[in-house]
LUMZAZA-872423 format. One record per residue (C-alpha): residue number from 0; x, y, z. Coordinates in Angstrom, 2 decimals. Layout:
<nodes>
+-----+---------+---------+---------+
! num !       x !       y !       z !
+-----+---------+---------+---------+
! NUM !       X !       Y !       Z !
...
+-----+---------+---------+---------+
</nodes>
This chain:
<nodes>
+-----+---------+---------+---------+
! num !       x !       y !       z !
+-----+---------+---------+---------+
!   0 !    0.00 !    0.00 !    0.00 !
!   1 !    1.46 !    3.43 !   -0.96 !
!   2 !    1.84 !    6.56 !    1.09 !
!   3 !   -0.55 !    9.46 !    0.43 !
!   4 !    1.38 !   12.54 !   -0.64 !
!   5 !    1.41 !   15.38 !    1.87 !
!   6 !   -1.04 !   17.91 !    0.46 !
!   7 !    0.20 !   21.42 !   -0.33 !
!   8 !   -0.19 !   23.95 !   -3.10 !
!   9 !    2.11 !   21.86 !   -5.31 !
!  10 !    3.72 !   18.39 !   -4.99 !
!  11 !    7.04 !   18.28 !   -3.16 !
!  12 !   10.12 !   18.11 !   -5.40 !
!  13 !   12.72 !   15.46 !   -4.60 !
!  14 !   16.29 !   15.22 !   -5.91 !
!  15 !   17.69 !   11.64 !   -5.77 !
!  16 !   21.47 !   11.24 !   -6.07 !
!  17 !   23.14 !    7.83 !   -6.54 !
!  18 !   25.75 !    6.38 !   -8.89 !
!  19 !   23.59 !    3.25 !   -9.33 !
!  20 !   21.05 !    3.86 !  -12.11 !
!  21 !   18.88 !    0.97 !  -10.88 !
!  22 !   18.60 !    2.57 !   -7.44 !
!  23 !   17.74 !    5.92 !   -9.03 !
!  24 !   15.02 !    4.31 !  -11.17 !
!  25 !   13.58 !    2.59 !   -8.08 !
!  26 !   13.64 !    5.77 !   -5.98 !
!  27 !   12.01 !    7.75 !   -8.78 !
!  28 !    9.27 !    5.13 !   -9.13 !
!  29 !    8.53 !    5.07 !   -5.39 !
!  30 !    8.47 !    8.85 !   -5.03 !
!  31 !    6.40 !    9.37 !   -8.18 !
!  32 !    3.87 !    6.77 !   -7.05 !
!  33 !    3.45 !    8.72 !   -3.80 !
!  34 !    2.62 !   11.88 !   -5.73 !
!  35 !    5.96 !   13.69 !   -5.46 !
!  36 !    8.01 !   14.99 !   -8.35 !
!  37 !   11.48 !   13.45 !   -8.59 !
!  38 !   14.65 !   14.45 !  -10.44 !
!  39 !   17.78 !   12.28 !  -10.43 !
!  40 !   21.52 !   12.85 !  -10.52 !
!  41 !   24.25 !   10.19 !  -10.82 !
!  42 !   26.96 !   12.16 !   -8.99 !
!  43 !   27.52 !   15.04 !   -6.60 !
!  44 !   28.62 !   17.22 !   -9.51 !
!  45 !   25.35 !   16.56 !  -11.34 !
!  46 !   23.45 !   17.29 !   -8.15 !
!  47 !   25.15 !   20.69 !   -7.81 !
!  48 !   23.96 !   21.60 !  -11.30 !
!  49 !   20.41 !   20.42 !  -10.58 !
!  50 !   20.30 !   22.44 !   -7.34 !
!  51 !   21.47 !   25.53 !   -9.21 !
!  52 !   18.76 !   25.11 !  -11.88 !
!  53 !   15.74 !   24.13 !   -9.74 !
!  54 !   14.27 !   24.46 !   -6.26 !
!  55 !   13.83 !   21.22 !   -4.30 !
!  56 !   12.11 !   20.31 !   -1.03 !
!  57 !   14.14 !   17.19 !   -0.22 !
!  58 !   17.48 !   15.60 !   -1.15 !
!  59 !   17.93 !   11.79 !   -1.23 !
!  60 !   21.63 !   10.93 !   -1.50 !
!  61 !   23.99 !    7.96 !   -1.36 !
!  62 !   27.17 !    8.52 !    0.69 !
!  63 !   29.75 !    6.55 !   -1.23 !
!  64 !   29.99 !    7.71 !   -4.85 !
!  65 !   32.83 !    8.30 !   -7.33 !
!  66 !   34.24 !   11.79 !   -7.11 !
!  67 !   32.82 !   13.96 !   -4.34 !
!  68 !   31.06 !   11.94 !   -1.66 !
!  69 !   27.52 !   12.26 !   -0.36 !
!  70 !   28.94 !   13.82 !    2.82 !
!  71 !   30.48 !   16.63 !    0.75 !
!  72 !   27.10 !   17.12 !   -0.95 !
!  73 !   25.24 !   17.19 !    2.40 !
!  74 !   27.62 !   19.76 !    3.89 !
!  75 !   27.27 !   21.95 !    0.80 !
!  76 !   23.46 !   21.77 !    0.90 !
!  77 !   23.28 !   22.61 !    4.63 !
!  78 !   25.20 !   25.84 !    3.98 !
!  79 !   23.76 !   26.84 !    0.60 !
!  80 !   20.19 !   25.51 !    0.98 !
!  81 !   19.32 !   25.45 !    4.72 !
!  82 !   15.59 !   24.92 !    3.98 !
!  83 !   16.26 !   21.68 !    2.08 !
!  84 !   15.57 !   18.45 !    4.03 !
!  85 !   18.20 !   15.71 !    3.56 !
!  86 !   17.66 !   11.93 !    3.75 !
!  87 !   20.50 !    9.44 !    3.29 !
!  88 !   19.97 !    6.29 !    1.17 !
!  89 !   22.97 !    4.01 !    1.60 !
!  90 !   24.10 !    0.45 !    2.04 !
!  91 !   26.46 !    1.41 !    4.88 !
!  92 !   26.37 !   -1.26 !    7.59 !
!  93 !   29.00 !    0.10 !   10.00 !
!  94 !   27.04 !    1.57 !   12.96 !
!  95 !   29.84 !    4.03 !   13.77 !
!  96 !   29.90 !    5.37 !   10.22 !
!  97 !   26.08 !    5.55 !   10.10 !
!  98 !   26.02 !    7.41 !   13.43 !
!  99 !   28.54 !    9.94 !   12.11 !
! 100 !   26.30 !   10.55 !    9.09 !
! 101 !   23.18 !   11.03 !   11.27 !
! 102 !   25.11 !   13.58 !   13.35 !
! 103 !   25.29 !   15.76 !   10.21 !
! 104 !   21.65 !   16.68 !   10.88 !
! 105 !   19.98 !   14.58 !    8.20 !
! 106 !   16.26 !   13.88 !    8.50 !
! 107 !   16.39 !   10.14 !    7.92 !
! 108 !   18.54 !    7.14 !    6.98 !
! 109 !   17.25 !    4.54 !    4.51 !
! 110 !   19.34 !    1.37 !    4.47 !
! 111 !   19.80 !   -0.50 !    1.21 !
! 112 !   18.14 !   -2.74 !    0.21 !
! 113 !   14.98 !   -0.84 !    1.06 !
! 114 !   11.25 !   -1.32 !    0.79 !
! 115 !    8.79 !    0.99 !   -0.90 !
! 116 !    6.96 !    1.83 !    2.33 !
! 117 !   10.21 !    2.62 !    4.13 !
! 118 !   11.22 !    5.11 !    1.41 !
! 119 !    7.81 !    6.78 !    1.26 !
! 120 !    7.37 !    7.01 !    5.06 !
! 121 !   10.87 !    8.44 !    5.59 !
! 122 !   10.40 !   11.05 !    2.83 !
! 123 !    6.91 !   12.00 !    4.02 !
! 124 !    8.11 !   12.40 !    7.62 !
! 125 !   11.12 !   14.48 !    6.53 !
! 126 !    8.98 !   16.85 !    4.43 !
! 127 !    6.41 !   17.22 !    7.22 !
! 128 !    9.09 !   17.81 !    9.83 !
! 129 !   10.88 !   20.44 !    7.71 !
! 130 !    7.64 !   22.30 !    6.95 !
! 131 !    6.55 !   22.26 !   10.60 !
! 132 !    9.98 !   23.56 !   11.65 !
! 133 !    9.73 !   26.44 !    9.17 !
! 134 !    6.17 !   27.29 !   10.19 !
! 135 !    7.04 !   27.15 !   13.88 !
! 136 !   10.11 !   29.35 !   13.43 !
! 137 !    8.19 !   31.92 !   11.39 !
! 138 !    5.23 !   32.02 !   13.76 !
! 139 !    7.40 !   32.30 !   16.89 !
! 140 !    9.56 !   35.01 !   15.35 !
! 141 !    6.62 !   37.07 !   14.13 !
! 142 !    4.46 !   36.75 !   17.24 !
! 143 !    7.11 !   36.92 !   19.93 !
! 144 !    9.26 !   39.65 !   18.40 !
! 145 !    6.40 !   41.73 !   16.99 !
! 146 !    4.19 !   41.54 !   20.09 !
! 147 !    5.87 !   40.79 !   23.42 !
! 148 !    9.27 !   42.44 !   23.00 !
! 149 !    7.82 !   45.55 !   21.40 !
! 150 !    5.11 !   45.84 !   24.06 !
! 151 !    7.62 !   46.10 !   26.90 !
! 152 !    9.61 !   48.67 !   24.94 !
! 153 !    6.49 !   50.70 !   24.18 !
! 154 !    5.39 !   50.66 !   27.84 !
! 155 !    8.80 !   51.92 !   28.90 !
! 156 !    8.73 !   54.49 !   26.11 !
! 157 !    5.38 !   55.94 !   27.23 !
! 158 !    6.47 !   55.87 !   30.89 !
! 159 !    9.58 !   57.85 !   29.95 !
! 160 !    7.39 !   60.26 !   27.97 !
! 161 !    5.08 !   60.85 !   30.97 !
! 162 !    8.04 !   61.44 !   33.30 !
! 163 !    9.59 !   63.81 !   30.77 !
! 164 !    6.38 !   65.85 !   30.53 !
! 165 !    6.29 !   66.28 !   34.34 !
! 166 !    9.91 !   67.47 !   34.49 !
! 167 !    9.75 !   69.98 !   31.61 !
! 168 !    6.38 !   71.60 !   32.38 !
! 169 !    8.19 !   74.99 !   32.70 !
! 170 !    9.64 !   74.66 !   29.20 !
! 171 !    6.66 !   74.66 !   26.85 !
! 172 !    8.62 !   74.57 !   23.62 !
! 173 !   10.77 !   71.65 !   24.65 !
! 174 !    7.68 !   69.90 !   25.93 !
! 175 !    5.94 !   70.42 !   22.60 !
! 176 !    8.97 !   69.31 !   20.57 !
! 177 !    9.33 !   66.21 !   22.70 !
! 178 !    5.64 !   65.37 !   22.36 !
! 179 !    5.80 !   65.76 !   18.59 !
! 180 !    8.83 !   63.52 !   18.43 !
! 181 !    7.19 !   60.79 !   20.52 !
! 182 !    3.99 !   60.99 !   18.50 !
! 183 !    5.99 !   60.66 !   15.28 !
! 184 !    7.77 !   57.68 !   16.74 !
! 185 !    4.49 !   56.01 !   17.72 !
! 186 !    2.97 !   56.78 !   14.32 !
! 187 !    5.89 !   55.03 !   12.65 !
! 188 !    5.01 !   51.78 !   14.44 !
! 189 !    2.59 !   49.59 !   12.42 !
! 190 !    0.89 !   48.07 !   15.48 !
! 191 !   -2.07 !   49.91 !   17.05 !
! 192 !   -0.89 !   51.74 !   20.18 !
! 193 !   -2.85 !   53.76 !   22.70 !
! 194 !   -2.37 !   54.99 !   26.24 !
! 195 !   -4.81 !   56.06 !   28.93 !
! 196 !   -4.77 !   57.80 !   32.28 !
! 197 !   -5.67 !   56.09 !   35.54 !
! 198 !   -9.35 !   57.02 !   34.99 !
! 199 !   -9.50 !   55.11 !   31.72 !
! 200 !   -9.54 !   58.20 !   29.48 !
! 201 !   -7.49 !   58.10 !   26.29 !
! 202 !   -4.36 !   60.26 !   26.47 !
! 203 !   -3.20 !   59.46 !   22.96 !
! 204 !   -2.80 !   56.90 !   20.21 !
! 205 !   -0.95 !   56.38 !   16.97 !
! 206 !   -2.10 !   56.43 !   13.36 !
! 207 !   -2.45 !   52.64 !   13.23 !
! 208 !   -5.01 !   52.81 !   16.07 !
! 209 !   -6.92 !   55.57 !   14.26 !
! 210 !   -6.95 !   53.62 !   11.01 !
! 211 !   -8.12 !   50.39 !   12.67 !
! 212 !  -11.21 !   51.99 !   14.24 !
! 213 !  -11.72 !   54.64 !   11.55 !
! 214 !  -11.58 !   57.52 !   14.06 !
! 215 !   -9.53 !   60.69 !   14.20 !
! 216 !   -7.50 !   60.99 !   17.41 !
! 217 !   -9.24 !   64.26 !   18.25 !
! 218 !  -12.42 !   62.17 !   18.68 !
! 219 !  -10.54 !   59.63 !   20.80 !
! 220 !   -8.47 !   61.66 !   23.27 !
! 221 !  -10.35 !   62.41 !   26.46 !
! 222 !  -12.94 !   59.70 !   25.80 !
! 223 !  -13.34 !   56.32 !   27.49 !
! 224 !  -13.64 !   52.96 !   25.75 !
! 225 !  -17.43 !   52.78 !   26.04 !
! 226 !  -17.74 !   56.16 !   24.31 !
! 227 !  -15.92 !   55.13 !   21.11 !
! 228 !  -16.15 !   51.33 !   20.97 !
! 229 !  -19.11 !   48.97 !   20.57 !
! 230 !  -20.67 !   47.95 !   23.89 !
! 231 !  -19.39 !   44.35 !   23.85 !
! 232 !  -15.83 !   45.51 !   23.11 !
! 233 !  -15.80 !   48.27 !   25.75 !
! 234 !  -16.93 !   45.87 !   28.49 !
! 235 !  -13.98 !   43.62 !   27.75 !
! 236 !  -11.64 !   46.62 !   27.82 !
! 237 !  -12.92 !   47.78 !   31.23 !
! 238 !  -12.52 !   44.30 !   32.73 !
! 239 !   -9.01 !   43.92 !   31.32 !
! 240 !   -7.90 !   47.37 !   32.48 !
! 241 !   -8.94 !   46.70 !   36.07 !
! 242 !   -6.64 !   43.65 !   36.00 !
! 243 !   -3.77 !   45.70 !   34.56 !
! 244 !   -4.05 !   48.33 !   37.30 !
! 245 !   -4.20 !   45.66 !   40.01 !
! 246 !   -1.30 !   43.48 !   38.80 !
! 247 !    2.29 !   44.24 !   37.70 !
! 248 !    3.87 !   43.25 !   34.40 !
! 249 !    2.52 !   42.89 !   30.89 !
! 250 !   -0.99 !   41.45 !   30.54 !
! 251 !   -1.82 !   39.67 !   27.29 !
! 252 !   -5.33 !   39.10 !   25.96 !
! 253 !   -6.76 !   37.35 !   22.90 !
! 254 !   -9.99 !   38.71 !   21.52 !
! 255 !  -12.16 !   39.66 !   18.55 !
! 256 !  -12.66 !   43.34 !   17.75 !
! 257 !  -14.81 !   45.14 !   15.21 !
! 258 !  -12.75 !   46.76 !   12.45 !
! 259 !  -13.87 !   49.99 !   10.83 !
! 260 !  -14.67 !   48.06 !    7.63 !
! 261 !  -17.29 !   46.06 !    9.53 !
! 262 !  -15.27 !   42.82 !    9.75 !
! 263 !  -14.42 !   41.06 !   12.99 !
! 264 !  -10.68 !   40.80 !   13.51 !
! 265 !   -8.67 !   38.50 !   15.76 !
! 266 !   -6.30 !   40.56 !   17.89 !
! 267 !   -3.71 !   40.11 !   20.62 !
! 268 !   -3.63 !   43.02 !   23.06 !
! 269 !   -0.73 !   43.58 !   25.45 !
! 270 !   -1.32 !   46.06 !   28.27 !
! 271 !    0.94 !   47.34 !   31.01 !
! 272 !    0.63 !   50.06 !   33.63 !
! 273 !    3.10 !   52.94 !   33.56 !
! 274 !    4.14 !   55.09 !   36.53 !
! 275 !    4.86 !   58.76 !   37.11 !
! 276 !    7.88 !   60.28 !   38.78 !
! 277 !    6.41 !   59.50 !   42.20 !
! 278 !    6.18 !   55.82 !   41.25 !
! 279 !    2.41 !   56.01 !   41.26 !
! 280 !    0.33 !   54.37 !   38.54 !
! 281 !   -0.40 !   57.11 !   36.03 !
! 282 !   -2.18 !   55.06 !   33.41 !
! 283 !   -1.67 !   52.21 !   31.01 !
! 284 !   -0.31 !   51.58 !   27.55 !
! 285 !   -1.83 !   49.09 !   25.14 !
! 286 !   -0.46 !   47.52 !   21.99 !
! 287 !   -2.91 !   45.73 !   19.72 !
! 288 !   -1.71 !   43.43 !   16.94 !
! 289 !   -4.09 !   42.13 !   14.28 !
! 290 !   -3.36 !   38.38 !   14.09 !
! 291 !   -6.25 !   37.42 !   11.81 !
! 292 !   -3.86 !   36.26 !    9.10 !
! 293 !   -1.83 !   34.32 !   11.66 !
! 294 !   -5.00 !   32.59 !   12.86 !
! 295 !   -5.82 !   31.58 !    9.31 !
! 296 !   -2.34 !   30.13 !    8.91 !
! 297 !   -2.82 !   28.31 !   12.19 !
! 298 !   -6.04 !   26.77 !   10.85 !
! 299 !   -4.19 !   25.67 !    7.74 !
! 300 !   -1.55 !   24.06 !    9.94 !
! 301 !   -4.23 !   22.22 !   11.92 !
! 302 !   -5.77 !   20.96 !    8.67 !
! 303 !   -2.34 !   19.79 !    7.59 !
! 304 !   -1.89 !   17.98 !   10.88 !
! 305 !   -5.30 !   16.35 !   10.42 !
! 306 !   -4.35 !   15.16 !    6.94 !
! 307 !   -1.12 !   13.72 !    8.29 !
! 308 !   -3.10 !   12.01 !   11.03 !
! 309 !   -5.31 !   10.43 !    8.35 !
! 310 !   -2.19 !    9.09 !    6.64 !
! 311 !   -0.96 !    7.77 !    9.99 !
! 312 !   -4.25 !    6.03 !   10.74 !
! 313 !   -5.00 !    4.60 !    7.29 !
! 314 !   -1.59 !    3.42 !    6.12 !
! 315 !   -1.38 !   -0.33 !    5.50 !
! 316 !    1.33 !   -1.02 !    8.08 !
! 317 !    1.27 !   -0.79 !   11.84 !
! 318 !    2.88 !    2.26 !   13.48 !
! 319 !    3.51 !    2.75 !   17.20 !
! 320 !    5.40 !    5.38 !   19.19 !
! 321 !    7.29 !    3.89 !   22.15 !
! 322 !    8.72 !    5.92 !   25.07 !
! 323 !   12.24 !    5.34 !   26.51 !
! 324 !   10.53 !    3.36 !   29.31 !
! 325 !    8.85 !    1.12 !   26.69 !
! 326 !    5.34 !    2.57 !   27.23 !
! 327 !    3.01 !    2.72 !   24.21 !
! 328 !    2.51 !    6.45 !   23.57 !
! 329 !    0.58 !    6.26 !   20.31 !
! 330 !   -0.46 !    3.75 !   17.67 !
! 331 !   -2.43 !    3.79 !   14.45 !
! 332 !   -5.58 !    1.97 !   13.39 !
! 333 !   -3.72 !   -0.99 !   11.88 !
! 334 !   -1.98 !   -1.63 !   15.22 !
! 335 !   -5.34 !   -1.42 !   16.99 !
! 336 !   -6.73 !   -3.93 !   14.50 !
! 337 !   -3.88 !   -6.38 !   15.08 !
! 338 !   -3.71 !   -5.85 !   18.85 !
! 339 !   -7.24 !   -4.88 !   19.97 !
! 340 !   -6.44 !   -5.13 !   23.67 !
! 341 !   -3.47 !   -2.75 !   23.47 !
! 342 !   -3.84 !    0.79 !   24.83 !
! 343 !   -1.88 !    3.86 !   23.75 !
! 344 !   -2.19 !    5.55 !   27.16 !
! 345 !    1.47 !    6.21 !   27.93 !
! 346 !    1.34 !    3.60 !   30.69 !
! 347 !    0.87 !    0.23 !   28.97 !
! 348 !    4.17 !   -1.50 !   28.23 !
! 349 !    4.73 !   -2.66 !   24.66 !
! 350 !    6.01 !   -6.14 !   25.58 !
! 351 !    2.78 !   -6.73 !   27.49 !
! 352 !    0.51 !   -5.12 !   24.90 !
! 353 !    1.92 !   -6.60 !   21.69 !
! 354 !    3.21 !  -10.02 !   22.81 !
! 355 !    1.10 !  -13.10 !   23.52 !
! 356 !    1.76 !  -14.55 !   26.00 !
! 357 !    2.70 !  -11.35 !   27.85 !
! 358 !    6.26 !  -10.94 !   29.14 !
! 359 !    7.64 !   -9.37 !   32.30 !
! 360 !   10.48 !   -7.73 !   30.39 !
! 361 !   11.53 !   -6.89 !   26.85 !
! 362 !   12.53 !   -9.78 !   24.63 !
! 363 !   16.25 !  -10.25 !   24.05 !
! 364 !   16.58 !   -9.00 !   20.45 !
! 365 !   14.00 !   -6.19 !   20.82 !
! 366 !   14.81 !   -3.70 !   18.01 !
! 367 !   13.02 !   -0.85 !   19.79 !
! 368 !   15.09 !   -1.28 !   22.95 !
! 369 !   18.25 !   -1.22 !   20.83 !
! 370 !   17.10 !    1.90 !   18.98 !
! 371 !   16.32 !    3.73 !   22.24 !
! 372 !   19.82 !    2.84 !   23.41 !
! 373 !   21.96 !    3.71 !   20.37 !
! 374 !   19.64 !    5.75 !   18.12 !
! 375 !   20.19 !    3.41 !   15.18 !
! 376 !   17.65 !    1.64 !   12.95 !
! 377 !   17.04 !   -1.97 !   14.00 !
! 378 !   14.69 !   -4.70 !   12.83 !
! 379 !   13.59 !   -8.21 !   13.76 !
! 380 !   10.81 !  -10.73 !   13.14 !
! 381 !    8.46 !  -11.72 !   15.98 !
! 382 !    5.46 !  -14.04 !   16.31 !
! 383 !    2.13 !  -13.12 !   17.87 !
! 384 !   -0.40 !  -15.75 !   18.93 !
! 385 !   -4.11 !  -14.97 !   18.96 !
! 386 !   -5.96 !  -18.12 !   19.97 !
! 387 !   -4.94 !  -20.82 !   17.46 !
! 388 !   -3.69 !  -18.28 !   14.95 !
! 389 !    0.00 !  -17.32 !   14.80 !
! 390 !    1.08 !  -14.23 !   12.86 !
! 391 !    4.64 !  -13.22 !   11.90 !
! 392 !    5.55 !   -9.53 !   11.99 !
! 393 !    8.65 !   -7.73 !   10.75 !
! 394 !    9.47 !   -4.83 !   13.11 !
! 395 !   11.62 !   -1.90 !   11.99 !
! 396 !   12.49 !    0.64 !   14.71 !
! 397 !   14.04 !    4.09 !   14.34 !
! 398 !   14.71 !    6.90 !   16.81 !
! 399 !   12.80 !   10.15 !   17.27 !
! 400 !   15.09 !   12.92 !   18.54 !
! 401 !   14.59 !   16.45 !   19.79 !
! 402 !   16.36 !   19.47 !   18.32 !
! 403 !   19.38 !   18.76 !   20.58 !
! 404 !   19.76 !   15.23 !   19.23 !
! 405 !   18.44 !   13.56 !   22.39 !
! 406 !   16.41 !   10.39 !   21.83 !
! 407 !   12.88 !   11.08 !   23.13 !
! 408 !   11.06 !    8.05 !   21.73 !
! 409 !   11.15 !    5.37 !   19.03 !
! 410 !    8.82 !    4.67 !   16.14 !
! 411 !    7.97 !    1.07 !   15.37 !
! 412 !    6.87 !    0.03 !   11.87 !
! 413 !    5.17 !   -3.40 !   11.79 !
! 414 !    4.46 !   -5.37 !    8.63 !
! 415 !    2.52 !   -8.67 !    8.64 !
! 416 !    4.74 !  -11.10 !    6.71 !
! 417 !    2.91 !  -14.30 !    7.67 !
! 418 !    1.84 !  -15.06 !    4.11 !
! 419 !    5.32 !  -14.19 !    2.79 !
! 420 !    6.96 !  -16.68 !    5.15 !
! 421 !    4.41 !  -19.36 !    4.24 !
! 422 !    5.21 !  -18.87 !    0.57 !
! 423 !    8.95 !  -19.05 !    1.31 !
! 424 !    8.51 !  -22.31 !    3.20 !
! 425 !    6.37 !  -23.76 !    0.40 !
! 426 !    8.97 !  -22.73 !   -2.16 !
! 427 !   11.75 !  -24.31 !   -0.11 !
! 428 !    9.72 !  -27.53 !    0.21 !
! 429 !    9.13 !  -27.57 !   -3.53 !
! 430 !   12.84 !  -27.11 !   -4.15 !
! 431 !   13.63 !  -29.98 !   -1.81 !
! 432 !   11.14 !  -32.27 !   -3.57 !
! 433 !   12.60 !  -31.30 !   -6.93 !
! 434 !   16.10 !  -32.15 !   -5.68 !
! 435 !   14.87 !  -35.53 !   -4.41 !
! 436 !   13.24 !  -36.20 !   -7.78 !
! 437 !   16.44 !  -35.37 !   -9.61 !
! 438 !   18.45 !  -37.62 !   -7.26 !
! 439 !   15.99 !  -40.51 !   -7.76 !
! 440 !   16.15 !  -40.10 !  -11.51 !
! 441 !   19.95 !  -40.19 !  -11.37 !
! 442 !   20.00 !  -43.35 !   -9.25 !
! 443 !   17.51 !  -45.02 !  -11.58 !
! 444 !   19.68 !  -44.12 !  -14.53 !
! 445 !   22.76 !  -45.60 !  -12.86 !
! 446 !   20.86 !  -48.82 !  -12.05 !
! 447 !   19.66 !  -49.17 !  -15.64 !
! 448 !   23.21 !  -48.74 !  -16.89 !
+-----+---------+---------+---------+
</nodes>
């Protein structure tokens, strides 16, 4: 059963690099069947040219090739194309060498010879992981830098402005020049900013605030929230402001506010009290950021996660996430079908959930235990008894690591190979019978002679 391509505006583009044309043909077939677009290169030099001519989402590369090695190619890509996910496809068997390659920061390691599902799952996971990393980085940078850091700076800025006004009351011109400067500074900030006195009356705002509500500041200054905002919005403001005056620090609120164009906008409002020269609360400053577009992106991300969950649940192999303590953290529908009594509750142990009869400890050659120990890919074949029926499963285990390279869990991929083993045994039996027949024929021939 194939892997459903991760949905996006256009199919992901994969560049496969290997000096073996047969491997390249196989990789291209597997990736194309999954809905991705695949280009191939037979050397690192050819890969450099392809990278210069096209944009790719993922690089599949062998390590040992004539000329420049796959390691040279990986190091080049990480510097020149940091947004390109890298997956290694190699027949390397030395664990030390494989570990060194994984430490380069690649997103997966496919060992030759490989299976179609292994290639498609590894590529799909790498693309999803890279996209989630980019989305998370962008969202954190935009929200944290644009909202929280600026809010503290703005609160301090307005507090300094209030203190300056008190000290230069005898110098009207300087006071006016300073006020004009601060207003110009606030107007240059794209976020909506306003500040009020301790009675809740507006002392000032910037142009972004005026534009958002469609009001001139002359109709804002000296008014309270309920005089210029819709009733439901002003009630929220009054409740929030009482909390700001009663508690220190920056207070952050999520809400929906009516825009001057009649649309409802999702906003994040950060408010903080500022003090006068006597260290008394003189009012508050608020910074409002329209995050409607961010919310839409967040919805898109949730839809993407849901689609990935559908792939996880409906794929034709069993998938389970195992903790370092061997608890079953998560499993898909196929695992639930094979092991109906198992529970993915973070408490049930895998060797008691997936083995029949249950064990008191992990089995000796457990690939998952080995993966959690060394971070390498391991596999084995186990039998599961359900009543009179015995099923054979191939288990492939690989590590899940955090951004610091620490192993946080392992992912188990189970494939029911019962029918495959039966066919192998029947083939072996047939071969034995054929050999016996040939031997009997030879003996008969000798006797006749």
